[in-house]
C-alpha positions in Angstrom: -25.1 -12.8 2.5 -22.5 -10.3 2.1 -19.2 -11.8 3.5 -16.3 -10.2 5.6 -12.8 -11.1 5.0 -9.9 -9.5 6.9 -6.4 -9.4 5.4 -3.2 -8.5 6.9 -0.4 -8.8 4.5 3.3 -8.7 5.8 6.3 -7.6 3.9 10.1 -7.0 4.3 10.6 -3.6 5.4 14.1 -1.7 6.4 14.0 1.1 9.0 16.7 2.8 7.2 15.4 4.1 4.3 12.6 1.5 2.9 9.5 2.1 4.8 6.2 3.9 3.8 7.1 7.0 5.8 9.9 7.3 3.4 8.5 6.4 0.2 4.9 6.5 -1.5 2.8 3.4 -1.5 3.7 3.0 -5.2 7.6 3.8 -4.8 7.2 0.9 -1.8 5.6 -1.9 -3.7 7.6 -1.0 -7.2 11.0 -0.9 -5.3 13.3 -4.0 -6.1 13.7 -4.9 -2.0 9.6 -5.6 -2.1 9.3 -8.8 -0.7 6.0 -10.3 0.0 6.3 -12.7 3.2 2.5 -13.5 3.5 -1.0 -12.7 4.4 -3.2 -13.4 7.7 -7.0 -13.5 7.1 -10.2 -13.9 9.0 -12.9 -14.9 7.0 -16.6 -15.4 7.3 -18.0 -18.6 6.2 -21.5 -19.5 4.7 -22.8 -20.5 8.0 -21.5 -17.3 9.7 -18.3 -18.5 11.7 -15.1 -17.2 10.9 -12.1 -19.4 9.6 -8.4 -17.7 10.3 -4.7 -18.8 8.9 -2.1 -17.6 7.3 -0.7 -18.1 3.8 2.9 -18.3 3.1 4.7 -16.2 0.2 4.7 -19.5 -2.1 0.5 -19.5 -1.5 -0.2 -16.1 -2.4 -1.2 -16.8 -6.1 -3.3 -19.5 -5.2 -5.2 -17.1 -2.3 -5.5 -14.5 -4.5 -7.4 -16.5 -7.4 -10.0 -17.7 -4.9 -13.5 -17.1 -5.6 -14.5 -14.7 -3.1 -18.3 -14.0 -3.8 
């Protein structure tokens, strides 16, 4: 069964010149001001139920390295 996962990534922005309205996505991500604050997730488990939570900035590498199969 294909599992569903919903992810909401939160990062720093500045309403004066550092927004996705002002920059392309690539420019925004490569800008030295870019700071990943964390990620909210909602993931379907094997039994069909869902788990949700928040991953802080210092846990993002481990979160990204999970086996998503």
